[in-house]
C-alpha positions in Angstrom: -16.6 42.6 -65.4 -16.6 38.7 -64.9 -19.6 37.1 -63.5 -17.9 35.8 -60.7 -16.3 39.3 -59.6 -19.4 39.9 -57.3 -18.5 37.0 -55.2 -14.7 36.6 -55.6 -13.0 33.5 -54.1 -11.7 33.9 -50.5 -9.9 31.6 -47.9 -12.3 29.1 -46.1 -12.3 31.2 -42.9 -13.5 34.4 -44.8 -16.3 32.3 -46.4 -17.3 31.1 -42.9 -17.5 34.7 -41.8 -19.5 35.6 -44.9 -21.8 32.8 -44.3 -22.4 33.6 -40.6 -23.3 37.2 -41.9 -26.3 35.8 -43.6 -27.9 34.5 -40.4 -31.6 35.6 -40.4 -32.9 33.5 -37.6 -30.8 34.0 -34.4 -33.2 31.8 -32.3 -32.9 29.0 -34.6 -29.0 28.9 -34.8 -28.8 29.5 -31.1 -31.0 26.3 -30.7 -28.8 24.3 -33.2 -25.6 25.7 -31.4 -27.0 24.6 -27.9 -27.7 21.1 -29.4 -24.2 20.8 -30.6 -22.9 22.1 -27.1 -25.3 19.6 -25.2 -24.0 16.8 -27.5 -20.6 17.6 -26.8 -20.8 18.1 -23.2 -22.9 14.7 -23.1 -20.1 12.7 -24.6 -17.6 14.3 -22.7 -19.5 13.4 -19.4 -20.3 9.8 -20.7 -16.6 8.9 -21.7 -15.4 10.6 -18.7 -17.6 8.6 -16.3 -16.5 5.2 -17.9 -13.0 6.3 -18.0 -12.9 7.0 -14.4 -14.5 3.6 -13.5 -11.7 1.9 -15.6 -9.2 3.8 -14.1 -10.4 3.0 -10.4 -10.9 -0.6 -11.3 -7.7 -1.0 -13.0 -5.6 0.7 -10.1 -7.4 -1.4 -7.5 -6.6 -4.7 -9.2 -3.2 -3.7 -10.0 -2.4 -2.6 -6.5 -4.2 -5.5 -4.8 -3.5 -8.7 -7.0 -1.3 -8.3 -10.0 1.1 -5.6 -9.8 2.1 -3.9 -13.0 4.9 -6.4 -14.0 5.2 -10.1 -12.7 8.2 -12.3 -12.8 7.2 -16.0 -12.5 8.7 -19.5 -13.4 8.4 -20.5 -16.8 5.5 -22.3 -18.1 7.1 -25.8 -18.3 8.3 -25.6 -14.8 4.8 -24.8 -13.4 3.0 -27.5 -15.5 5.7 -30.0 -14.0 5.0 -29.0 -10.4 1.3 -29.8 -11.2 -1.8 -28.3 -9.4 -1.1 -26.7 -6.2 2.6 -27.3 -6.7 5.3 -24.4 -5.6 8.0 -23.6 -8.1 10.4 -20.8 -6.9 12.2 -18.6 -9.2 16.2 -18.4 -9.8 18.0 -15.6 -8.1 16.9 -12.8 -10.6 15.7 -10.1 -8.0 18.7 -7.7 -8.5 18.5 -8.0 -12.3 14.8 -7.1 -12.1 15.8 -4.0 -9.7 18.4 -2.9 -12.5 16.0 -3.1 -15.0 13.5 -1.1 -13.2 16.1 1.8 -12.3 14.7 3.9 -15.2 11.4 3.8 -13.7 11.5 6.2 -10.5 9.2 5.1 -7.5 9.0 1.5 -8.8 8.5 -1.0 -5.7 9.5 -4.4 -6.0 8.5 -7.4 -3.8 8.7 -11.2 -3.5 5.8 -13.4 -2.8 5.2 -17.1 -2.6 1.8 -18.4 -3.7 0.4 -21.8 -2.4 -2.9 -23.3 -1.5 -4.2 -25.4 1.1 -6.7 -26.1 4.1 -7.7 -23.6 6.9 -9.4 -24.9 9.9 -10.9 -23.1 12.8 -12.4 -25.6 15.2 -14.5 -28.0 13.3 -14.6 -25.8 10.3 -12.3 -26.3 7.4 -12.1 -24.4 4.1 -9.8 -24.4 1.3 -7.8 -21.1 0.5 -5.4 -19.4 -1.6 -2.4 -18.2 0.3 0.3 -15.6 -0.4 3.4 -15.0 1.7 4.2 -11.4 1.1 7.0 -8.9 2.4 4.9 -6.9 5.1 6.9 -3.7 4.7 7.0 -3.8 0.7 3.2 -4.5 0.6 2.4 -1.6 2.4 3.2 0.4 -0.7 2.6 -2.4 -3.3 -0.8 -3.4 -2.1 -2.5 -0.2 -1.3 -6.0 -1.5 -2.6 -5.8 -4.1 0.0 -7.8 -2.5 2.6 -7.7 -3.5 6.3 -11.4 -3.7 7.5 -10.8 -4.9 11.1 -7.7 -5.2 12.9 -4.2 -4.4 11.5 -1.7 -5.3 8.7 0.9 -7.9 8.9 4.0 -6.9 11.3 7.2 -8.7 11.4 8.5 -10.9 8.4 8.6 -13.8 10.2 5.8 -13.6 12.8 3.1 -16.3 13.0 0.0 -14.1 12.0 -2.2 -14.1 8.9 -4.9 -11.4 7.5 -8.0 -13.1 6.0 -10.1 -12.0 3.2 -13.5 -10.9 4.7 -15.3 -13.8 2.6 -13.1 -16.4 3.8 -13.3 -15.1 7.6 -17.2 -15.4 7.4 -16.8 -19.0 6.0 -14.5 -20.1 8.8 -16.5 -18.1 11.4 -13.0 -16.6 12.7 -12.4 -13.1 13.9 -9.3 -10.9 14.8 -7.3 -12.4 17.6 -8.5 -15.9 16.9 -6.1 -18.9 15.7 -6.2 -20.3 12.6 -4.6 -23.9 11.5 -3.0 -23.7 8.1 -2.4 -27.2 6.1 -0.8 -27.4 3.0 1.3 -29.7 0.7 5.2 -29.6 0.4 7.2 -30.1 -2.6 8.4 -33.4 -1.3 4.8 -34.9 -1.2 4.3 -34.4 2.5 2.1 -32.3 4.6 2.9 -29.5 6.9 0.7 -27.3 9.3 1.3 -24.0 11.0 -0.9 -22.2 13.5 -1.4 -18.5 13.1 -3.0 -15.5 14.7 -5.5 -13.8 12.7 -4.5 -10.0 13.2 -6.6 -8.5 10.6 -9.4 -9.0 7.9 -9.1 -7.2 4.5 -11.2 -6.5 1.5 -10.3 -5.6 -2.3 -12.2 -4.8 -5.4 -12.6 -8.4 -6.1 -15.1 -10.4 -4.0 -13.9 -13.8 -5.5 -10.4 -13.1 -4.1 -11.7 -12.2 -0.7 -13.7 -15.2 -0.5 -10.7 -17.5 -0.6 -7.4 -15.5 0.1 -5.3 -15.1 3.2 -1.9 -13.6 3.4 0.9 -14.4 5.8 4.6 -13.0 6.3 7.0 -14.5 3.6 9.2 -16.3 6.2 6.3 -17.9 7.8 5.0 -19.1 4.3 8.4 -20.5 3.4 8.5 -22.6 6.5 5.0 -23.6 6.0 5.5 -24.8 2.3 9.1 -25.9 3.1 10.7 -24.0 0.2 13.3 -21.2 0.0 13.1 -18.1 -2.4 9.8 -16.8 -3.9 7.5 -17.9 -6.6 6.7 -14.5 -7.8 8.5 -11.0 -7.9 5.9 -8.2 -8.3 6.8 -4.7 -9.4 4.6 -1.6 -9.0 5.3 1.6 -10.9 4.0 5.0 -10.2 2.2 5.2 -13.5 0.4 2.3 -15.2 1.1 3.7 -18.5 4.6 2.6 -18.3 3.8 -0.9 -17.7 4.5 -2.0 -21.4 8.1 -0.3 -21.3 9.0 -1.8 -18.0 7.8 -5.3 -19.1 10.3 -5.0 -22.0 13.1 -3.8 -19.8 12.7 -6.5 -17.6 12.3 -9.2 -20.3 15.4 -8.1 -22.0 17.4 -8.3 -18.6 16.3 -11.8 -18.0 16.5 -12.9 -21.5 17.8 -16.6 -21.1 16.5 -17.2 -17.7 14.1 -19.8 -17.0 11.3 -17.4 -16.2 8.3 -15.6 -17.7 7.7 -11.9 -17.4 4.2 -10.9 -17.7 2.1 -7.6 -17.8 -1.1 -7.0 -15.5 -3.2 -6.7 -18.7 -2.3 -10.2 -19.6 -3.7 -11.5 -16.4 -6.7 -9.2 -15.7 -9.1 -11.2 -17.9 -12.2 -10.0 -16.0 -11.0 -6.3 -16.5 -10.5 -6.6 -20.2 -14.0 -7.9 -20.9 -15.4 -5.3 -18.5 -13.6 -2.6 -20.7 -14.9 -4.3 -23.8 -18.6 -4.3 -22.7 -18.6 -0.8 -21.3 -16.9 0.7 -24.4 -19.9 -0.9 -26.6 -22.4 0.8 -24.5 -20.4 3.9 -24.8 -20.5 3.8 -28.5 -24.3 3.2 -28.5 -24.6 6.4 -26.2 -22.5 8.3 -28.7 -24.4 7.3 -31.7 -27.5 8.4 -30.0 -26.3 11.8 -29.1 -24.7 12.3 -32.7 -28.2 11.4 -34.0 -29.6 14.3 -32.1 -27.1 16.8 -33.2 -27.5 15.5 -37.0 -31.4 16.1 -36.8 -31.1 19.4 -35.1 -28.6 21.0 -37.5 -30.1 19.3 -40.7 -33.7 20.6 -39.6 -32.3 24.2 -39.1 -30.2 24.4 -42.2 -33.2 23.1 -44.4 -35.9 25.3 -43.0 -33.0 28.3 -43.5 -32.7 27.1 -47.3 -36.5 26.9 -47.6 -36.8 30.6 -46.0 -34.0 32.1 -48.5 -34.8 30.6 -51.7 -35.5 33.9 -53.3 -32.2 35.2 -51.9 -30.3 32.1 -53.2 -31.9 32.8 -56.6 -30.6 36.4 -56.6 -27.0 35.4 -55.6 -27.2 32.8 -58.6 -28.7 35.5 -60.8 -25.8 37.8 -60.1 -23.1 35.2 -60.8 -22.8 33.3 -57.7 -21.6 29.4 -58.5 -23.7 26.4 -57.2 -20.7 25.5 -55.3 -20.2 28.9 -53.6 -23.8 28.7 -52.6 -23.3 25.1 -51.1 -20.3 26.2 -49.2 -22.4 29.3 -47.4 -24.5 26.8 -45.9 -21.8 24.3 -45.2 -20.0 27.4 -43.8 -22.9 28.1 -41.3 -23.0 24.6 -40.3 -19.2 24.8 -39.6 -19.5 27.9 -37.4 -22.5 26.6 -35.5 -20.4 23.4 -34.9 -17.5 25.2 -33.9 -19.3 27.6 -31.5 -21.4 24.7 -30.0 -18.0 22.4 -29.7 -16.4 25.0 -27.8 -19.5 25.7 -25.4 -19.7 22.0 -24.8 -16.1 21.8 -23.9 -16.6 24.5 -21.3 -19.7 23.0 -20.0 -18.5 19.3 -20.1 -15.4 20.3 -18.1 -17.2 22.5 -15.6 -19.6 19.8 -14.9 -17.0 17.0 -14.5 -15.2 19.2 -12.0 -18.3 20.0 -10.3 -19.6 16.3 -10.2 -16.2 14.9 -9.3 -16.0 17.3 -6.2 -19.6 16.3 -5.0 -18.7 12.4 -5.9 -21.1 9.7 -7.2 -21.9 7.0 -4.9 -22.2 3.7 -6.9 -23.6 0.3 -5.8 -21.6 -2.7 -5.6 -20.7 -3.7 -9.1 -20.8 -7.4 -10.1 -18.2 -9.5 -8.4 -17.5 -7.0 -5.5 -19.1 -6.7 -2.1 -18.9 -2.9 -1.6 -20.1 0.1 -3.5 -17.8 3.0 -4.1 -17.6 6.5 -4.8 -16.4 7.7 -8.3 -16.2 11.0 -10.2 -16.0 11.9 -13.9 -12.6 12.0 -15.7 -11.9 15.0 -17.9 -9.0 14.8 -20.3 -7.9 16.7 -23.3 -8.2 13.6 -25.4 -11.8 13.0 -24.4 -12.6 16.8 -25.1 -11.1 16.7 -28.5 -12.8 13.4 -29.5 -16.4 14.8 -28.4 -15.7 18.1 -30.1 -14.5 16.4 -33.3 -17.6 14.1 -33.6 -20.1 16.9 -33.0 -18.2 19.1 -35.7 -18.3 16.3 -38.1 -22.0 15.6 -37.4 -22.5 19.4 -38.1 -21.0 19.1 -41.4 -22.5 15.9 -42.5 -26.2 17.3 -41.4 -25.4 20.2 -43.7 -24.6 18.2 -46.8 -28.0 17.6 -48.0 -29.5 20.9 -47.4 -26.5 22.5 -49.1 -26.8 20.2 -51.9 -30.6 21.1 -52.3 -29.8 24.8 -52.2 -27.1 24.5 -54.9 -29.5 22.7 -57.2 -32.3 25.3 -57.1 -33.1 26.6 -60.6 -32.7 30.3 -60.7 -35.9 31.2 -62.3 -38.0 29.0 -59.9 -36.0 30.4 -56.9 -36.7 34.0 -57.9 -40.5 33.2 -58.2 -40.6 31.7 -54.6 -43.0 33.2 -52.5 -41.6 35.1 -49.3 
């Protein structure tokens, strides 16, 4: 009988089962599996928490400022207008709407942006103004929250909603009048008096400190222009932004316009994501180090306590590779069990925490705190489980190699 016939070659899954049958210290392996499970759950919760914040922040800025896709005049036209100049778009709205027919639920609105001076009695403060279509903006700007008063009404009414920070600077409240002064494209100056019907806030304090909104036709009369300076499109899913931008750009090819995606404009958001991602990577590294140490310690102790058994197996014909595979198989089994338990625990905790809610203080650049949760997704669960399993296999490599390198005679002489 060949020496290897006592330990015939089997598929990997069978080797794992055999390896698990050799477990001698259930408590030790349970402890190691718990470490893997805790590490997997920890990574799921950490990543889910960050991803939920990213999603909330992203949707807030998209639905209060940028939209998913913007159509604006070409850069050359904006440069020629100079600072504060208003450049209107050619008549491309129907082509934009046709390009977005493939995206059900898309909402399109025109805006006109300008700057000027707002006065309330003796107080005068510079502002950034937006003329908006009230009916469309109720859907498009869901993240613009009316804190006091009401939203804009008719498209040609002489009324205005003011950011809370700007309202404080002007000492103005709902029901009072504001005088808005701005430059016109011809080089003149024009003014309009409008009633403050509401105070609003968004996710960005810097915007609230300078912004006001008034109906589109009122803004056109104030600036003395026809048309709009922006066409904003909001989609049902932010993930469709890239395809929507390509579709609109293709439809407007040859026009003197520029098509932009929200991610090209949200510089603060992009930098925040980069910073938080680096912090998340540090958390992952710490968790993986704990998993590595736990499994490596468990397998190293197991090798030490089973030295005579290892010597007996090799004396009966087991190859060094098969001995190493047994210990790697044990680590693999621990990793699989721990990863599955971690996914279950992470999903349950994410659902529980999201149901309760996490009250967060105001982040930098905002005036209000918010409530968030933990976003559990198949991608984050697979990523966490894969990293934990890889850590378990890496942790088993050195102890398995040491077990395979034992001299048979020395191993058989080892004390129990």
